DSSP file (Angstrom, degrees, kcal/mol; ACC not computed):
  #  RESIDUE AA STRUCTURE BP1 BP2  ACC     N-H-->O    O-->H-N    N-H-->O    O-->H-N    TCO  KAPPA ALPHA  PHI   PSI    X-CA   Y-CA   Z-CA
    1    1 A M              0   0    0      0, 0.0     5,-0.0     0, 0.0     0, 0.0   0.000 360.0 360.0 360.0 142.0  128.3   98.9  120.2
    2    2 A D    >>  -     0   0    0      1,-0.1     3,-1.6     2,-0.0     4,-0.8  -0.513 360.0-142.1 -70.1 123.8  127.7  102.3  121.7
    3    3 A P  H 3> S+     0   0    0      0, 0.0     4,-2.0     0, 0.0    -1,-0.1   0.757  99.1  68.2 -59.4 -24.4  124.6  102.3  124.0
    4    4 A R  H 3> S+     0   0    0      1,-0.2     4,-2.6     2,-0.2     5,-0.2   0.827  93.1  58.6 -65.3 -29.6  123.7  105.8  122.7
    5    5 A N  H <> S+     0   0    0     -3,-1.6     4,-2.6     2,-0.2    -1,-0.2   0.906 106.1  47.4 -64.7 -40.9  123.0  104.2  119.3
    6    6 A F  H  X S+     0   0    0     -4,-0.8     4,-2.9     2,-0.2    -2,-0.2   0.896 111.6  50.9 -65.9 -39.9  120.3  102.0  120.9
    7    7 A E  H  X S+     0   0    0     -4,-2.0     4,-2.4     2,-0.2    -2,-0.2   0.925 111.8  46.9 -63.0 -44.1  118.9  104.9  122.8
    8    8 A K  H  X S+     0   0    0     -4,-2.6     4,-2.5     2,-0.2    -2,-0.2   0.923 113.4  48.6 -63.8 -44.4  118.7  106.9  119.6
    9    9 A L  H  X S+     0   0    0     -4,-2.6     4,-2.6     1,-0.2    -2,-0.2   0.927 111.7  49.4 -60.6 -45.4  117.1  104.0  117.7
   10   10 A N  H  X S+     0   0    0     -4,-2.9     4,-2.4     1,-0.2    -1,-0.2   0.893 110.6  51.0 -61.7 -40.4  114.6  103.5  120.5
   11   11 A E  H  X S+     0   0    0     -4,-2.4     4,-2.4     2,-0.2    -1,-0.2   0.917 111.0  47.8 -62.9 -44.4  113.7  107.2  120.4
   12   12 A L  H  X S+     0   0    0     -4,-2.5     4,-2.4     2,-0.2    -2,-0.2   0.905 111.5  50.4 -63.9 -41.9  113.2  107.1  116.7
   13   13 A I  H  X S+     0   0    0     -4,-2.6     4,-2.7     1,-0.2    -2,-0.2   0.928 111.3  48.4 -61.7 -45.3  111.0  104.0  117.0
   14   14 A N  H  X S+     0   0    0     -4,-2.4     4,-2.5     1,-0.2    -2,-0.2   0.893 110.7  50.9 -63.7 -40.0  108.9  105.6  119.7
   15   15 A K  H  X S+     0   0    0     -4,-2.4     4,-2.4     2,-0.2    -1,-0.2   0.912 112.2  47.0 -62.9 -41.8  108.5  108.8  117.6
   16   16 A H  H  X S+     0   0    0     -4,-2.4     4,-2.8     2,-0.2    -2,-0.2   0.914 111.5  50.4 -67.5 -41.9  107.4  106.7  114.6
   17   17 A R  H  X S+     0   0    0     -4,-2.7     4,-2.3     2,-0.2    -2,-0.2   0.914 111.2  49.4 -60.9 -42.9  105.0  104.7  116.7
   18   18 A D  H  X S+     0   0    0     -4,-2.5     4,-3.3     2,-0.2     5,-0.3   0.910 110.5  50.7 -62.3 -42.2  103.5  108.0  118.1
   19   19 A F  H  X S+     0   0    0     -4,-2.4     4,-2.5     2,-0.2     6,-0.4   0.943 110.7  48.4 -60.0 -47.9  103.2  109.3  114.6
   20   20 A L  H  X>S+     0   0    0     -4,-2.8     6,-2.1     1,-0.2     5,-0.6   0.896 116.8  43.3 -60.0 -40.2  101.3  106.2  113.4
   21   21 A S  H ><5S+     0   0    0     -4,-2.3     3,-0.6    -5,-0.2     6,-0.2   0.942 117.4  43.2 -71.2 -48.6   99.0  106.3  116.4
   22   22 A N  H 3<5S+     0   0    0     -4,-3.3    -2,-0.2     1,-0.2    -3,-0.2   0.790 112.1  53.0 -71.4 -28.9   98.3  110.1  116.4
   23   23 A S  H 3<5S-     0   0    0     -4,-2.5    -1,-0.2    -5,-0.3    -2,-0.2   0.616 109.5-119.1 -83.2 -11.8   97.9  110.4  112.6
   24   24 A G  T <X5S+     0   0    0     -3,-0.6     4,-2.5    -4,-0.6     5,-0.2   0.431  80.9 120.5  88.6  -1.3   95.3  107.6  112.6
   25   25 A V  H  ><S+     0   0    0     -5,-0.6     4,-2.4    -6,-0.4    -4,-0.2   0.924  76.4  45.9 -61.7 -44.4   97.4  105.4  110.3
   26   26 A M  H  > S+     0   0    0     -6,-2.1     4,-2.7     2,-0.2    -1,-0.2   0.918 113.1  48.8 -67.0 -42.9   97.5  102.6  112.8
   27   27 A A  H  > S+     0   0    0     -7,-0.4     4,-2.6    -6,-0.2    -1,-0.2   0.907 112.2  49.4 -62.9 -40.9   93.8  102.7  113.6
   28   28 A N  H  X S+     0   0    0     -4,-2.5     4,-2.4     2,-0.2    -1,-0.2   0.903 111.0  49.8 -64.7 -41.2   93.0  102.7  109.9
   29   29 A Y  H  X S+     0   0    0     -4,-2.4     4,-2.4     2,-0.2    -2,-0.2   0.935 112.6  46.9 -61.2 -47.0   95.3   99.7  109.3
   30   30 A Q  H  X S+     0   0    0     -4,-2.7     4,-2.6     2,-0.2    -2,-0.2   0.908 111.3  51.6 -63.1 -42.0   93.7   97.8  112.2
   31   31 A K  H  X S+     0   0    0     -4,-2.6     4,-2.4     1,-0.2    -1,-0.2   0.935 112.6  45.3 -60.0 -47.4   90.2   98.7  110.9
   32   32 A N  H  X S+     0   0    0     -4,-2.4     4,-2.5     1,-0.2    -1,-0.2   0.873 112.2  51.7 -65.5 -37.3   91.0   97.4  107.4
   33   33 A R  H  X S+     0   0    0     -4,-2.4     4,-2.6     2,-0.2    -1,-0.2   0.912 110.7  47.9 -65.5 -42.2   92.6   94.3  108.8
   34   34 A I  H  X S+     0   0    0     -4,-2.6     4,-2.6     2,-0.2    -2,-0.2   0.914 112.3  49.3 -65.2 -42.7   89.6   93.5  110.9
   35   35 A K  H  X S+     0   0    0     -4,-2.4     4,-2.6    -5,-0.2    -2,-0.2   0.933 113.0  47.2 -60.0 -45.9   87.3   94.1  107.9
   36   36 A S  H  X S+     0   0    0     -4,-2.5     4,-2.2     2,-0.2    -2,-0.2   0.919 113.2  47.4 -63.6 -44.8   89.4   91.8  105.7
   37   37 A E  H  X S+     0   0    0     -4,-2.6     4,-2.1     2,-0.2    -1,-0.2   0.914 113.0  49.1 -63.5 -42.5   89.6   89.0  108.3
   38   38 A T  H  X S+     0   0    0     -4,-2.6     4,-2.8     1,-0.2    -2,-0.2   0.902 109.2  52.8 -63.7 -41.7   85.8   89.2  109.0
   39   39 A L  H  X S+     0   0    0     -4,-2.6     4,-2.7     1,-0.2    -1,-0.2   0.909 108.7  50.0 -60.5 -42.6   85.1   89.1  105.2
   40   40 A Q  H  X S+     0   0    0     -4,-2.2     4,-2.1     2,-0.2    -1,-0.2   0.904 111.5  48.4 -63.2 -40.9   87.3   85.9  104.9
   41   41 A I  H  X S+     0   0    0     -4,-2.1     4,-2.7     2,-0.2    -2,-0.2   0.927 112.6  48.3 -64.2 -45.0   85.4   84.3  107.8
   42   42 A L  H  X S+     0   0    0     -4,-2.8     4,-3.0     1,-0.2     5,-0.3   0.912 109.6  52.4 -62.6 -43.1   82.0   85.2  106.3
   43   43 A K  H  X S+     0   0    0     -4,-2.7     4,-2.4     1,-0.2    -1,-0.2   0.921 111.9  46.8 -57.6 -44.4   83.0   83.9  102.9
   44   44 A H  H  X S+     0   0    0     -4,-2.1     4,-2.4     2,-0.2    -2,-0.2   0.948 114.7  45.4 -63.8 -48.7   84.1   80.6  104.4
   45   45 A K  H  X S+     0   0    0     -4,-2.7     4,-2.1     1,-0.2    -2,-0.2   0.909 114.8  47.0 -64.1 -42.5   80.9   80.3  106.5
   46   46 A I  H  X S+     0   0    0     -4,-3.0     4,-2.7     2,-0.2    -1,-0.2   0.902 110.7  53.1 -66.7 -39.6   78.6   81.2  103.6
   47   47 A T  H  X S+     0   0    0     -4,-2.4     4,-2.8    -5,-0.3    -2,-0.2   0.920 108.8  49.7 -60.0 -43.5   80.4   78.8  101.3
   48   48 A M  H  X S+     0   0    0     -4,-2.4     4,-2.2     2,-0.2    -1,-0.2   0.905 111.4  49.0 -63.0 -40.8   79.9   76.0  103.8
   49   49 A K  H  X S+     0   0    0     -4,-2.1     4,-2.4     2,-0.2    -2,-0.2   0.929 112.9  47.2 -63.0 -45.0   76.1   76.9  104.1
   50   50 A V  H  X S+     0   0    0     -4,-2.7     4,-3.0     2,-0.2    -2,-0.2   0.921 110.9  51.1 -64.6 -43.8   75.8   76.9  100.3
   51   51 A E  H  X S+     0   0    0     -4,-2.8     4,-1.5     1,-0.2    -1,-0.2   0.904 111.0  49.3 -60.7 -40.2   77.6   73.7   99.9
   52   52 A G  H  X S+     0   0    0     -4,-2.2     4,-0.8    -5,-0.2    -1,-0.2   0.913 112.6  47.4 -63.6 -42.5   75.4   72.1  102.5
   53   53 A L  H >X S+     0   0    0     -4,-2.4     4,-2.3     1,-0.2     3,-0.8   0.912 108.7  54.5 -64.2 -43.4   72.3   73.4  100.7
   54   54 A L  H 3< S+     0   0    0     -4,-3.0    -1,-0.2     1,-0.2    -2,-0.2   0.823 113.5  42.3 -61.5 -31.0   73.5   72.2   97.3
   55   55 A S  H 3< S+     0   0    0     -4,-1.5    -1,-0.2    -5,-0.2    -2,-0.2   0.576 125.2  30.7 -93.2  -8.2   73.9   68.7   98.6
   56   56 A S  H << S+     0   0    0     -4,-0.8     2,-0.5    -3,-0.8    -2,-0.2   0.579  93.1  88.2-127.2 -11.2   70.7   68.4  100.6
   57   57 A N    >X  -     0   0    0     -4,-2.3     3,-1.0    -5,-0.2     4,-0.7  -0.811  55.5-154.6-101.3 126.1   67.9   70.5   99.1
   58   58 A T  H 3> S+     0   0    0     -2,-0.5     4,-1.4     1,-0.3     3,-0.2   0.753  92.1  69.2 -68.2 -23.6   65.7   69.0   96.5
   59   59 A K  H 3> S+     0   0    0      1,-0.2     4,-2.6     2,-0.2    -1,-0.3   0.858  91.6  61.8 -59.8 -34.0   64.9   72.4   95.0
   60   60 A I  H <> S+     0   0    0     -3,-1.0     4,-2.8     1,-0.2    -1,-0.2   0.909 100.2  51.9 -61.3 -43.4   68.5   72.6   93.9
   61   61 A D  H  X S+     0   0    0     -4,-0.7     4,-2.3    -3,-0.2    -1,-0.2   0.889 109.8  50.4 -60.4 -38.6   68.1   69.5   91.6
   62   62 A E  H  X S+     0   0    0     -4,-1.4     4,-2.2     2,-0.2    -2,-0.2   0.926 110.9  48.4 -64.9 -44.2   65.0   71.2   90.1
   63   63 A Y  H  X S+     0   0    0     -4,-2.6     4,-2.3     2,-0.2    -2,-0.2   0.905 110.3  51.6 -62.2 -41.5   67.0   74.4   89.5
   64   64 A I  H  X S+     0   0    0     -4,-2.8     4,-2.7     1,-0.2    -1,-0.2   0.922 108.9  50.6 -62.0 -43.5   69.9   72.4   87.9
   65   65 A R  H  X S+     0   0    0     -4,-2.3     4,-2.2     1,-0.2    -1,-0.2   0.911 109.8  50.8 -61.0 -41.3   67.4   70.7   85.6
   66   66 A L  H  <>S+     0   0    0     -4,-2.2     5,-2.6     2,-0.2     6,-1.4   0.877 110.9  48.2 -64.7 -37.7   66.0   74.1   84.6
   67   67 A V  H ><5S+     0   0    0     -4,-2.3     3,-1.2     4,-0.2    -2,-0.2   0.916 111.0  50.6 -67.3 -42.2   69.4   75.4   83.8
   68   68 A M  H 3<5S+     0   0    0     -4,-2.7    -2,-0.2     1,-0.3    -1,-0.2   0.866 111.0  49.0 -62.4 -35.7   70.2   72.3   81.8
   69   69 A D  T 3<5S-     0   0    0     -4,-2.2    -1,-0.3    -5,-0.2    -2,-0.2   0.453 114.3-120.8 -81.7  -0.3   67.0   72.8   79.9
   70   70 A K  T < 5S+     0   0    0     -3,-1.2    -3,-0.2     2,-0.3    -2,-0.1   0.699  84.5 117.1  66.5  20.2   67.9   76.5   79.4
   71   71 A S  S   <S+     0   0    0     -5,-2.6     2,-0.3    -6,-0.2    -4,-0.2   0.601  80.2  29.8 -87.0 -13.5   64.7   77.6   81.2
   72   72 A L  S    S-     0   0    0     -6,-1.4    -2,-0.3    -8,-0.1    -1,-0.2  -0.997  77.6-136.8-144.8 141.3   66.9   79.2   83.8
   73   73 A D     >  -     0   0    0     -2,-0.3     4,-2.3    -3,-0.1     3,-0.4  -0.672  29.6-110.6 -98.4 159.4   70.3   80.8   83.7
   74   74 A P  H  > S+     0   0    0      0, 0.0     4,-2.5     0, 0.0     5,-0.1   0.824 116.9  56.1 -57.9 -33.4   73.0   80.3   86.4
   75   75 A Y  H  > S+     0   0    0      2,-0.2     4,-2.0     1,-0.2     5,-0.1   0.914 109.2  45.8 -65.5 -41.6   72.7   83.9   87.7
   76   76 A S  H  > S+     0   0    0     -3,-0.4     4,-2.1     2,-0.2    -1,-0.2   0.885 111.1  53.3 -66.9 -38.1   69.0   83.4   88.3
   77   77 A M  H  X S+     0   0    0     -4,-2.3     4,-2.3     2,-0.2    -2,-0.2   0.923 107.5  51.3 -60.8 -44.1   69.7   80.1   89.9
   78   78 A A  H  X S+     0   0    0     -4,-2.5     4,-2.3     1,-0.2    -2,-0.2   0.903 108.8  51.2 -60.4 -41.0   72.2   81.8   92.2
   79   79 A N  H  X S+     0   0    0     -4,-2.0     4,-1.8     1,-0.2    -1,-0.2   0.885 109.0  50.8 -64.0 -38.1   69.5   84.4   93.1
   80   80 A L  H  X S+     0   0    0     -4,-2.1     4,-2.2     2,-0.2    -2,-0.2   0.884 109.6  50.6 -64.7 -39.0   67.1   81.6   94.0
   81   81 A I  H  X S+     0   0    0     -4,-2.3     4,-2.1     2,-0.2    -2,-0.2   0.900 106.7  54.3 -66.0 -40.4   69.7   80.0   96.2
   82   82 A I  H  <>S+     0   0    0     -4,-2.3     5,-2.5     1,-0.2     4,-0.4   0.899 109.1  49.1 -59.0 -40.1   70.3   83.3   98.0
   83   83 A K  H ><5S+     0   0    0     -4,-1.8     3,-1.2     1,-0.2    -2,-0.2   0.903 107.7  53.8 -65.1 -40.9   66.5   83.4   98.6
   84   84 A L  H 3<5S+     0   0    0     -4,-2.2    -2,-0.2     1,-0.3    -1,-0.2   0.862 107.6  51.4 -60.8 -34.4   66.6   79.8  100.0
   85   85 A L  T 3<5S-     0   0    0     -4,-2.1    -1,-0.3    -5,-0.1    -2,-0.2   0.590 115.1-120.1 -77.4  -9.7   69.3   80.9  102.3
   86   86 A G  T < 5S+     0   0    0     -3,-1.2    -3,-0.2    -4,-0.4    -2,-0.1   0.775  76.9 125.8  76.6  26.2   67.2   83.8  103.5
   87   87 A L      <       0   0    0     -5,-2.5    -4,-0.2    -6,-0.2    -5,-0.1   0.379 360.0 360.0 -99.0   4.0   69.8   86.4  102.4
   88   88 A E              0   0    0     -6,-0.4    -1,-0.2    -5,-0.2    -5,-0.1   0.365 360.0 360.0-129.7 360.0   67.4   88.4  100.3
């Protein structure tokens, strides 16, 4: 294979990399990737906290009974759990 082809390919790759960098496309991609990864980590950690709370807090049993009795709806129960977690 002609070495000039590799040089041309390398030149094109470098031009494209420069374009991605200078146009902000790469920075925007990285920003979105970091946000997405962080969101996944937060979802996992919050889920683990909620699961721990559901299995250990006696208030939860009371909320479940209220939902079963139709005195409380699941959305309101979720809001109460958010308060128990200190997220509201």
